[in-house]
Biotite code that builds the C-alpha atoms (Angstrom):
import biotite.structure as struc

atoms = struc.array([
    struc.Atom([-91.400, 19.579, -146.730], chain_id="A", res_id=1, res_name="MET", atom_name="CA", element="C"),
    struc.Atom([-93.827, 22.480, -147.088], chain_id="A", res_id=2, res_name="SER", atom_name="CA", element="C"),
    struc.Atom([-91.486, 24.218, -149.523], chain_id="A", res_id=3, res_name="SER", atom_name="CA", element="C"),
    struc.Atom([-91.477, 21.098, -151.724], chain_id="A", res_id=4, res_name="LEU", atom_name="CA", element="C"),
    struc.Atom([-95.277, 20.975, -151.679], chain_id="A", res_id=5, res_name="VAL", atom_name="CA", element="C"),
    struc.Atom([-95.447, 24.668, -152.512], chain_id="A", res_id=6, res_name="LEU", atom_name="CA", element="C"),
    struc.Atom([-92.973, 24.366, -155.384], chain_id="A", res_id=7, res_name="SER", atom_name="CA", element="C"),
    struc.Atom([-94.880, 21.386, -156.793], chain_id="A", res_id=8, res_name="ASN", atom_name="CA", element="C"),
    struc.Atom([-98.147, 23.307, -156.505], chain_id="A", res_id=9, res_name="PHE", atom_name="CA", element="C"),
    struc.Atom([-96.652, 26.303, -158.346], chain_id="A", res_id=10, res_name="ILE", atom_name="CA", element="C"),
    struc.Atom([-95.214, 23.977, -160.977], chain_id="A", res_id=11, res_name="LEU", atom_name="CA", element="C"),
    struc.Atom([-98.558, 22.223, -161.404], chain_id="A", res_id=12, res_name="PHE", atom_name="CA", element="C"),
    struc.Atom([-100.430, 25.531, -161.639], chain_id="A", res_id=13, res_name="THR", atom_name="CA", element="C"),
    struc.Atom([-98.002, 26.871, -164.226], chain_id="A", res_id=14, res_name="THR", atom_name="CA", element="C"),
    struc.Atom([-98.165, 23.670, -166.259], chain_id="A", res_id=15, res_name="LYS", atom_name="CA", element="C"),
    struc.Atom([-101.954, 23.629, -166.056], chain_id="A", res_id=16, res_name="SER", atom_name="CA", element="C"),
    struc.Atom([-102.086, 27.138, -167.482], chain_id="A", res_id=17, res_name="GLN", atom_name="CA", element="C"),
    struc.Atom([-99.621, 26.112, -170.189], chain_id="A", res_id=18, res_name="LEU", atom_name="CA", element="C"),
    struc.Atom([-101.670, 23.036, -171.056], chain_id="A", res_id=19, res_name="VAL", atom_name="CA", element="C"),
    struc.Atom([-104.853, 25.123, -171.194], chain_id="A", res_id=20, res_name="GLY", atom_name="CA", element="C"),
    struc.Atom([-103.219, 27.716, -173.423], chain_id="A", res_id=21, res_name="THR", atom_name="CA", element="C"),
    struc.Atom([-101.812, 25.035, -175.680], chain_id="A", res_id=22, res_name="PHE", atom_name="CA", element="C"),
    struc.Atom([-105.128, 23.210, -175.915], chain_id="A", res_id=23, res_name="ALA", atom_name="CA", element="C"),
    struc.Atom([-106.804, 26.425, -177.055], chain_id="A", res_id=24, res_name="GLN", atom_name="CA", element="C"),
    struc.Atom([-104.038, 27.086, -179.590], chain_id="A", res_id=25, res_name="TYR", atom_name="CA", element="C"),
    struc.Atom([-104.228, 23.558, -180.914], chain_id="A", res_id=26, res_name="ASN", atom_name="CA", element="C"),
    struc.Atom([-108.009, 23.734, -181.210], chain_id="A", res_id=27, res_name="HIS", atom_name="CA", element="C"),
    struc.Atom([-107.673, 26.938, -183.237], chain_id="A", res_id=28, res_name="ASN", atom_name="CA", element="C"),
    struc.Atom([-104.893, 25.626, -185.480], chain_id="A", res_id=29, res_name="SER", atom_name="CA", element="C"),
    struc.Atom([-106.377, 22.123, -185.901], chain_id="A", res_id=30, res_name="ARG", atom_name="CA", element="C"),
    struc.Atom([-102.833, 20.746, -185.754], chain_id="A", res_id=31, res_name="GLY", atom_name="CA", element="C"),
    struc.Atom([-101.577, 17.308, -184.823], chain_id="A", res_id=32, res_name="ILE", atom_name="CA", element="C"),
    struc.Atom([-97.831, 17.868, -185.223], chain_id="A", res_id=33, res_name="PHE", atom_name="CA", element="C"),
    struc.Atom([-97.840, 20.548, -182.533], chain_id="A", res_id=34, res_name="THR", atom_name="CA", element="C"),
    struc.Atom([-99.323, 18.049, -180.069], chain_id="A", res_id=35, res_name="GLU", atom_name="CA", element="C"),
    struc.Atom([-96.427, 15.627, -180.585], chain_id="A", res_id=36, res_name="PHE", atom_name="CA", element="C"),
    struc.Atom([-93.907, 18.445, -180.139], chain_id="A", res_id=37, res_name="THR", atom_name="CA", element="C"),
    struc.Atom([-95.650, 19.705, -177.021], chain_id="A", res_id=38, res_name="PHE", atom_name="CA", element="C"),
    struc.Atom([-95.831, 16.182, -175.597], chain_id="A", res_id=39, res_name="LEU", atom_name="CA", element="C"),
    struc.Atom([-92.083, 15.688, -176.023], chain_id="A", res_id=40, res_name="ALA", atom_name="CA", element="C"),
    struc.Atom([-91.227, 19.021, -174.389], chain_id="A", res_id=41, res_name="ILE", atom_name="CA", element="C"),
    struc.Atom([-93.584, 18.674, -171.423], chain_id="A", res_id=42, res_name="THR", atom_name="CA", element="C"),
    struc.Atom([-92.616, 15.059, -170.804], chain_id="A", res_id=43, res_name="GLN", atom_name="CA", element="C"),
    struc.Atom([-88.970, 16.047, -170.362], chain_id="A", res_id=44, res_name="VAL", atom_name="CA", element="C"),
    struc.Atom([-89.864, 19.020, -168.160], chain_id="A", res_id=45, res_name="GLN", atom_name="CA", element="C"),
    struc.Atom([-92.196, 17.009, -165.941], chain_id="A", res_id=46, res_name="TRP", atom_name="CA", element="C"),
    struc.Atom([-89.689, 14.187, -165.442], chain_id="A", res_id=47, res_name="ILE", atom_name="CA", element="C"),
    struc.Atom([-86.963, 16.718, -164.635], chain_id="A", res_id=48, res_name="ASN", atom_name="CA", element="C"),
    struc.Atom([-89.209, 17.985, -161.853], chain_id="A", res_id=49, res_name="HIS", atom_name="CA", element="C"),
    struc.Atom([-89.831, 14.410, -160.697], chain_id="A", res_id=50, res_name="ASN", atom_name="CA", element="C"),
    struc.Atom([-93.605, 14.499, -161.065], chain_id="A", res_id=51, res_name="VAL", atom_name="CA", element="C"),
    struc.Atom([-93.894, 11.217, -162.926], chain_id="A", res_id=52, res_name="ASN", atom_name="CA", element="C"),
    struc.Atom([-97.578, 10.571, -162.235], chain_id="A", res_id=53, res_name="ASN", atom_name="CA", element="C"),
    struc.Atom([-98.519, 13.895, -163.772], chain_id="A", res_id=54, res_name="THR", atom_name="CA", element="C"),
    struc.Atom([-96.252, 13.200, -166.750], chain_id="A", res_id=55, res_name="THR", atom_name="CA", element="C"),
    struc.Atom([-98.064, 9.936, -167.345], chain_id="A", res_id=56, res_name="PHE", atom_name="CA", element="C"),
    struc.Atom([-101.461, 11.622, -166.995], chain_id="A", res_id=57, res_name="PHE", atom_name="CA", element="C"),
    struc.Atom([-100.500, 14.384, -169.426], chain_id="A", res_id=58, res_name="LEU", atom_name="CA", element="C"),
    struc.Atom([-99.050, 11.891, -171.918], chain_id="A", res_id=59, res_name="GLN", atom_name="CA", element="C"),
    struc.Atom([-102.148, 9.699, -171.756], chain_id="A", res_id=60, res_name="THR", atom_name="CA", element="C"),
    struc.Atom([-104.471, 12.673, -172.197], chain_id="A", res_id=61, res_name="THR", atom_name="CA", element="C"),
    struc.Atom([-102.618, 14.068, -175.202], chain_id="A", res_id=62, res_name="ILE", atom_name="CA", element="C"),
    struc.Atom([-102.186, 10.631, -176.793], chain_id="A", res_id=63, res_name="ASN", atom_name="CA", element="C"),
    struc.Atom([-105.933, 10.037, -176.583], chain_id="A", res_id=64, res_name="SER", atom_name="CA", element="C"),
    struc.Atom([-106.573, 13.441, -178.184], chain_id="A", res_id=65, res_name="LYS", atom_name="CA", element="C"),
    struc.Atom([-104.198, 12.544, -181.015], chain_id="A", res_id=66, res_name="ILE", atom_name="CA", element="C"),
    struc.Atom([-105.908, 9.183, -181.580], chain_id="A", res_id=67, res_name="LYS", atom_name="CA", element="C"),
    struc.Atom([-109.297, 10.896, -181.672], chain_id="A", res_id=68, res_name="THR", atom_name="CA", element="C"),
    struc.Atom([-108.093, 13.412, -184.264], chain_id="A", res_id=69, res_name="LYS", atom_name="CA", element="C"),
    struc.Atom([-106.470, 10.720, -186.389], chain_id="A", res_id=70, res_name="LEU", atom_name="CA", element="C"),
    struc.Atom([-109.644, 8.621, -186.375], chain_id="A", res_id=71, res_name="SER", atom_name="CA", element="C"),
    struc.Atom([-111.718, 11.671, -187.322], chain_id="A", res_id=72, res_name="GLN", atom_name="CA", element="C"),
    struc.Atom([-109.510, 12.272, -190.366], chain_id="A", res_id=73, res_name="ARG", atom_name="CA", element="C"),
    struc.Atom([-109.958, 8.751, -191.758], chain_id="A", res_id=74, res_name="GLU", atom_name="CA", element="C"),
])
């Protein structure tokens, strides 16, 4: 049990760093396409690791960022 918790914590920490790095990259590049690509990749990875709640949270967060950017461009 503790090893599962530890592996999930490491996974979450790694993904959090990846999300932070990506968010900075995306802010610098002002891209929308990269967000869709990143969403697809992370969604598959998260589901493979059976962390569905986090997948949903990440998807919702990125989708809202995309909607904000699209509305700003109109």
